[in-house]
Every structure is written in C-alpha cells, then in structure tokens.
N, C-alpha and C positions, 0 to 999 in steps of 0.2 A: 884666630885666622885659619881659614880652610883653603886647601889647594888640591888640585888634581895632579897626580904625579904619574908619569909614564914609567912602567916597570918592565916593559919589554927590553931585553938587553941591547938590541940594535939602536934603540932610541933613548937609552938611559940618560937621565939627567933632565929631560924635558918636563916642565911643570907649568901650571897656570894658577895664579892666585884668584880665588873666587870672591865676588861681591854679591850683592843682593839682586842684581838684574839678570836677565837672560843672557847667556853667552853661547855662541855657536862654535862647534868644533868641526873641522874639515880640512881637506887638502888645499882648497883654493884660497887665493888672496881674499882678504876682507873678513875672514873668520876671526872671532875673538881669540881662539886658541887654534893656531894653524899647525897641523901635523902633516908633514910631507911624507906620505907613505902610500904605496900603490893600492893597498887593500882598503884605504879610507876614501870615501866619496868626497866630492868637492864641498858639499854641505852634508855632513854625515849625521850629526845630531845637535841638540841644544840642551843646555843644562841650566839649572837655577838653584842656588843654595837657599834652603828653607830650614832655619834653625841649625841642627847638626846633621841634616840629611840633604841629599842632592836629588832633585827631580830631573829625570832624564827623558827626553822625547826624541825618538828616531825621526829623521826627516827623509823617509823613503830611500834610505841608503841602499847601495847595491849589495854589499856583503853583510848587512845587518848590524844591529846593536844588541849586546848581550849583557845581562847582569847576572853574575854567578852562573855563567854558561847557559842562561835561559834567554832565548830571543824575546825582545820586548818591542812594543810600540811606544809605551810610556810606563815608567816604573820609578821606584825610589831606591837610590843607592845609599847604603849606610856606611859609616866609617869602617875602613878595613876591608870592605867588599871590593870585588874586582869588576871593573867595567871594561868590556872588550868591544872595540870598534874594528871590524874586519879582523885582522890578525894582531892588532895592537892592544895591549892590556894597560889599563890605568887603575889607580887606586885613590880613593878619597882619604885624605889625611887631615886631621885637626891638630892644631898646636895645643900644647898643655895650657897656655895662658892666652886665650884669644884676645886680640886687640879690641878696644871698644868700638862699637859701630859708628861709622861716620854718616853724615846725612845722606851721602850718595849711595849708601849700602842698604837703606830702608827699602823694603819690598814695594812700598807705595811710591817711591821716588822714581819717576821716569828717566831722570838723568842717568841712572845706572845703565839703562839700556843703550846709551849712546857710545859705549866703549868702542865698538867696531868702527864708528864713524866720528872722527874728531870734528867737533862742531865749532864753526866760527861764531862769534857771540853777538849777533844783533838782537838777542832775546829781550833784554831789558827795555830797549826803546820800542820794540814791537808791542810788548805787553802794555806799556804805558799808553800806547795809542788806542788800544782795543779793550779797555776795561769797561766800556759802555755796554749796557744791556740792550741798547737800541740796535745793535748790529744784527742784520739778518744773516743767519748761518745757513750754509749749504750742507746738506747731509750726504756724506760720502761713505761708501762701504769698501773696506779693504779685506780681501780674502787671501790668506796665505797659510801654509801649514807651519811656518816658523813663527812662534810667538816672539822670539827675539827680534826678528825683522819687523813684525807688526808693531812692536813697541817702539822701535827706533824710527821707523818710517812715519808712523802716525804722529809721533812727537815732533819730528822735524817739519812735517807738512803743516801741523798746527801753527808752528812758529812762522813758517814762510807765508801762511795765509793770514797772518795777523789775527788769529783766532776766529776767522770768518768761516772756517770749516768745522762742522760737527762730524767727527770721524767715528765710524762703527767698525769693529774688527771681528773677523770670524776665521777660525782655523779649519773648519769643516764645511761641507756643502749644506748640510741640514741646518747648521747655525746661520749660514748666510741667507738661506731661504726664510728662516724665521725672522731675521732682522728686516728683510724686504717686506714682510707682512706687517711688521710693527712700526716701521719708520718710513717717512717720505723720502726715500733715497733718490738722489738725482744722478749719481754716477757710481758705478761699481767697477772696482779694479781687481781683477782675478789673477791668481797664480795658476799655472797649469798643474803643478805637482802637488795636489792635495789628495788626501786619502779617500778611499771608497769610490767616490764620484770625482773624476778628475776635472780640471778647469774647463776643458773643451766641452765635456758633457754638461757641466753646470752652465756654461755660456749658452748652450742651446735651450736649456730649461728656462733660464731667465728671459731669453729672447721671446719664448712662447708666452710666458706668463706676464711679462712686463715689456711689451713691444716698444714703448716709447722711451725706455731707459737707456742712457748712454753707458757703454761698456768698453773698458780697456783691459788688455791682457798684459801682465808684467811678469816675466819669467826669467829664470837663469838658464833655461834650456831653449834659447832663441834660435831654433833651426828653421830652415825654409819650409819644411813640412808643417811644423807647428804654426808658423806664420800664415801659410795658406789656409790651414784648417780653421784658424781663429777668425781671420778676415772673412772667409766665406760663410762662417756661422754668425756673422753680425757684429764682430768686434770693430770698434771705431779706430782703435790704436793697438799696435803690437809693439811692446817696449821691452828691451833687455833690462833685467833687474840691476839697479845701481849698487855699487859696492863702496861708495864714499858719500860724504855729505854734499860735495859738489855735484855728484851724479844724481842724488836725490833732488837737489835744487832744479836740475835740468828736467827731471821727470815731473816734478811739481808744476813747472811752467807749462809743460805740455798738457797735463791734466787740467790745469786751470784754464788754459786756452780752449780745451775741449768743452769745458763747462760753459764758458761764455759763448762759444760758437753754437752750442746746443740751444741756448736761449735766443740767439739771433736768427738762426736758420730754421729751426723746427717750428711748426704751427699745427694746431688742431682745430677742428670745427665740427659743428653738428650738422648732420645731413638734413635735418629739418629746416635749417636756415640757408645752407649753401648746397646747391645741387652738385652732384659728382660730375655731371656732364660739363658744368662750367669750369670746374677745376681741371679736368682732363683737357678741355678745349684751350685753356690758358697755357697749360704746359706744352701742348702740341704746337699751338700757334707760335709760341716763343722758341720752338725747337729745343726745348730743354731735355735733359736726361735726368730721370728721377724715378724713385719707387713710391707709388701711392699705396700706403698701407691703410686698410679699411677694416673696421671691426665693429661688432655689436655684441650683445650678450651671448649669441649663439654661434657667430661666425667670425673668422679672421682670415683676411686674404690680402693679396698684393696684385697691383697692376704695374708692370714695368714699362716705362716710357723712355725710349732711346732716340735722341736727336730728333724729337718731335714725332716719333712713330711708336704706336703701341705694339710691343713685341712679345709680351707674355702676360698671362694672368693666371692666378691659382687661388682656389678657395676650397678647403676640404679635400675631396677626392677629384674635384673638377679642375681642368687646366684648359688653356686656350680660350676660344671665343665663348664657350659655354660658361666658363668661370667669369669672364668679363661681363656677360649678360646677368649672371647671378648677382654679382657685386653691385651692378648698377640698378638692380631691382630692389635693393634694400631701402626701407622707408626711414630709417633712423640709425644712428650710431656715431662713430668718431672716425676721423681720418688724420693721417699725418704724412706730409711730404718728406721723404728721407733721401739722403744722398744716393746717387745711382751706383749700383754694382751690377755686373753682368748677370742676367738671369740664368738659372740652371739649364734652361732650354728656351728656344724661341719658337713659340707655338702659334703666333698670330702674324699673318701676312696682310690682312685687309687694311685699307686706309682708315684712319681714325674717324673721318667724317662718316663713312658708311657704318662703322661699328656703332657710333652714337645714334645714328638714325635707326638702325635695327634694334638697338637696345630700347629706344623710346617706343618703337612700334610694339615690341614684345611686352613692355610694361603696360602700354595702353590696352592691349588685348587681354592681359591678365586682369586688369582693373574691370573691364567690361564683363568678363566671365564671373568675377566675384560679385559684382553688383546686380547682375541680371537675375530677376525673379519672375515666377509665373504671374500672368495678369489675372487678378481676381475677377470672376464673373464672365470670363471669356467663354464663348460657345465652343464646346468640344466637337470634333467631327463625329458623325454618327457611326455607330458600330456596324460592322458588316453582318448581314443576316439574310435569311431567306425572304423576309418581307421588309425591305428597307422603308417602304411607305409608312410602316407602323411607327417609325421614329420621327415622322413629320408632325410638328405641333398642330393640334386640332384647329386652332384659330388662324392658321396660315395655309391657304389652299396651295396645292402644287401648281407650278407653272406649266403652261402648255408646251413650251419648247424648252427642252433640257439640253444644255451643252453636251456634246458628245464626250463620253468617257468620264463625266463628273459624277454620275449617279444621282444622289440626293441634291436638294437645293444647297447652294453656298450662301451663307449669311454673311454679309459684309459688315464688320463691326468697326472698321477704321479705314481711312484713306490717307495716302501719303502724297503731298505735293511740295516737298521740302521740309514739312513738319507733319507728324502724325495727327489726324483729326478724327474725332468720333463721328460715325454715321449711324443714324437711328433708322431702323425698320426699312433698310434698303436691300432689295434683292437683285440678284444678277443671274 
C-alpha cells in the first residue's frame, strides 16, 4: 500500500491512500485529496501511482509544484522524496507489506479514475443495450490539462451515451490538432487552462482550420471575461466544469443536445449547384439573422445577415461591399449557414436587392473581359505616315469623297442590327 503523507507541521496527520488511477490534489471541493491551505491552488496537481513511484503533473498552479525543491511541470516522485505544493510538503510512503492489487487498482481500469465522482450504477444495463457493432459512433474530442479529469469525464460520458460516443482525449494543444487531422471529429470540448497555447487561442485556431466543427468550452475558471472571449471566438457553449457525477450528466446532456442540434440546423452545399444569390435572397426575404460562411481552397469569408439585412462581409483583408462582391464572384466552394452572432463591425448599409444586382453585374463584366479575344483576320487601322495613300490596297481605288477627319478609307467588316453580321467588300 502506498500513500501520500503531509509532513508540514500545521497540517500534520493528513494523508491519502493511492490507487492505480489519477488523483487530483487541490484546495477546492471535488479533488481526490483536498488540502485546504492558502498556498495551494484549487486544482494544484494530479498524481498517479506506477509501481513504487508516483507520477506528478502540475495543473498550472499559482505557487508551483516542486520535487526535491525543483519546480516541475511533470516528474516522478520516489519513496522518501519530498513533494512540495506551494508551502505544503508531502512525502510518498510505501508500507513494508503492500496489499495485493485489486481490480480497481490496475492502471488500465478506468473505474479507478472515478474516485472523485461517486457514480450511480446504470452501467450494466447500458452496456447490455449497446454491445452491437452496428451502432454509429460520434467522434468527440475532449481537451483538458488534467488527465484525471479526462479519464473520469470520458468514462462517464461513454456510459451516459450508451457507447454511442467515440471519445478522443488530449492534454495539450498540439495533440488536439493532431487528433483533428487523424479523426472525423464532430464536437470539440476545450478547457481554457492548457499549457503553452491556452484554450482561447486553440479555439481560434480550430475555428480557422475547421470552420464547420462545433466547439464547446468547459472550464473551472468561468469568469465573464472568459465567457465573452470564448463566445466571440466561435464557441457554441460556455460551461463551468462539473465536480460531481450529477454535474457531468448535466454537461453531457448539453453536449449531446448540441450534437443533435448541429445535425438539424447546419447545412452545406456546393456553389456549382446552388447560387449564393439564392441563399442570401431566402435569408433576407425571411428576415432571418444568420452568418453565411463561405470557403474554397483559397478563401474563407463570412456574410452577416441581420433581420433580413446584409450588415457586414469579410474575406481576407477585404471588408464591406468589396468583400461581399468578392465572395459572390466565387465559382465553386462550400457554404454553411451558422447561428447569428453580432459582427465585429457593421460595414454595409446598402439594401440587399441592390447588393445582389451590383454583384451580378460585376460578375458578368468580369466574365466578358475574360472571354473577350481579338477577332482573327480583322483589318487593322492604317498606320500614320507621310504617305497614307501607300497603305491603300492596289485593287481598291480610293473614293472620290472622303469623310472629313477620317483620313484613309474605312473598311466595314461587320454591321449590327441587334446581332453582328459580316459585310463583304462594303466601303463607306
């Protein structure tokens, strides 16, 4: 048997018996080992027993985690060594005759991670219902710096989802981005407090690379500032991190509803098949408020429609009507109608009908310019020179009456009476 023992005199006698799962240590309620002391953060660190050693991971604590007086992000604590959390010192102790391992103490048994969250037991019935291989699984990504929380949260969500969720876990931003490349993720759930690149930055990166992906933020630091930053950067939900099995069930229901809502409300289409003008027209006539997100391999932009009026457009460095015209000139790509959020600025005041007419006119003009080619065999105007008569073909005599100011003869090669018609050997 192994345990962590507090050796600081003010907290003498506190200890925690270790099993094979991840355990969190901190001042707040919900930690596996709660130590109420001012220098310890709410979620200070997490530990896991591996053999006769203890793996320790700091959870971005305020006052730091130290092993043998060396500040660490992740390290191994050996028996007899001192672990310091803030100003509190602990020591790993092993009994002389360790008790035989129980099934819940195996490192591969996820039940060990459920220690902080007492689980009510609908597990057996749920498993019996879902042992079929025919169940379509939804791929969900959880990103959190706490492996203990990931282990617990993913296990309970798998139970609540009747094994219909395929859950992927990442403790860092780089691992999360790698999973997004490897797997067809439908929903990403991000914590704010992750190392190197925080959750708000990661939210922005994911939104740019995977604009159709649903994203929720779940954090223990649920301030109004964080809420505003996350929602303005594209998060669909902002949730306070749960500290109990009942809380996890509530969060699961919210996420599951977001998944279903995403399939009901979101749609995409190919611009080769559906004109963007028709989509904008439907949204404006219905006086809807939405964001039309448009992209192809080179560009990605948005058109904001607010109560049936186009109020903003952005693509690359362009904003306003120029961005609107640029997006409507695309010949192919994908679009998605997303829930409305206020634009960063309102750059368009024109009525949508006029915008669509101007966009169509500009598109037609560009098409004419692209397709226009020089006419083969057309007679070029004679070059100016001291003897313009020398440029007159020998077999065509000069006319007696020349129109004033025209100089040489004008050869008429075509006439227009609604359609261009060729005219042979006609002089004027």
